[in-house]
N, C-alpha and C positions, 0 to 999 in steps of 0.2 A: 568288493563291498565292505569287508571288515576294515580295510585300510581307510575307506572314506569316513567311516564312523570313527575311527581312531584319530583321524586328522580333525575332524569336527569337534570331537572332545578336547583336544589339545587347543583349538582356536578358541573354544568356549572358555576353557580354564585361563587362557591368555587374556581374554577380554575381561574376565573377573579381576585378574592381577592388575590389569590397566586401569580399571575402574577404581579399584582399591588404592593404588598409588595416586591417581587423580585426585580423588576425595582427600587423602592424606595431605598432599601439596596445597590444595585449597583451603584445607583446614589450618594448616600451619601458617600460611601467609594471612589467611582471614584472622587468626589470633593476634598476629602482630598488629593489625589494624584495630582490632576490638579492645585490646589491653588499654590503650589510652582513653578510648571511649568509656570502657568500664570505670576507669579511674575518676573520669570526669562525673559520671552518675553517681558514684559513691561519695565524692566530695559534695555533690549537690545534696544527696540524702543525709549526709553527716550534718551539714549546715542547717538543714530543716529541723534537726533535733534542738536546736538553739533558737527556733522561731523564726528563722529566715527561710522566705519562700524557695521552694525547689528552683524556680526559674532563676532568681537572683543568686542562689547558691551555685547554680551551674555557671552563670555569668562570672561569678567570683573564682570558680574553679578553673575557668579556661586558661588564665594565664599561669595558674599553678601547674597545670598539666603540660601546657607549653613549655614551661621552664624544665620540667622533669624530662620531657622528650628531648629537649636541647641538651641536657646533661647526658642523657644515654646516647645521643648521637655523637656528642664530643668525647665520649669515653673511648680511649684507644682500643682499637680491634673489636669493639662490641657489635657494631654494626656489620663489619666484615664477617664476624663469625655468624651472626644471625643469617645473613644472606647466604653465606657459604653453606651452612647446614641445609637451607632450603635447596640450593642447587645440587648439593650432594644427594639429597633425597630424590630430586628429578632425574639424576644420573643413574641412581641405584634403580628406580622404577623402569628407566629405558632399558637398562642392562637386563633386567629380569624378564621384561616383556620381549625383548629380543632373543633371550635364550629359548623362548617357546618356538621361534622360527626354526632354530636347528632341530628341535626335536620333531617339528611337523615335517621338515623335508627329510629327515632320516626314515620317517614312516612311509613316505610316498615311495 
């Protein structure tokens, strides 16, 4: 009975670690999507300080953000580094979650 409780506890902690790493990966790649969108909103708000409506300012900011994204994309090794960091985060999470399997097997 004690072994079953220990295995259940290990599985619970394994699930918590899995959820934590899943959230981290989603937040990381979500931030990569939200950064250009936030820049677009900030440009629209900045231009509204000069009397330009936010909608018009956002439409003006769209090519600016597109150009900045193009520059970032063409920067050597920048996109590879960003993607590799996310992939390393995924691999680390998988390794840590799989480490709990060995612990659970040793308890059984």
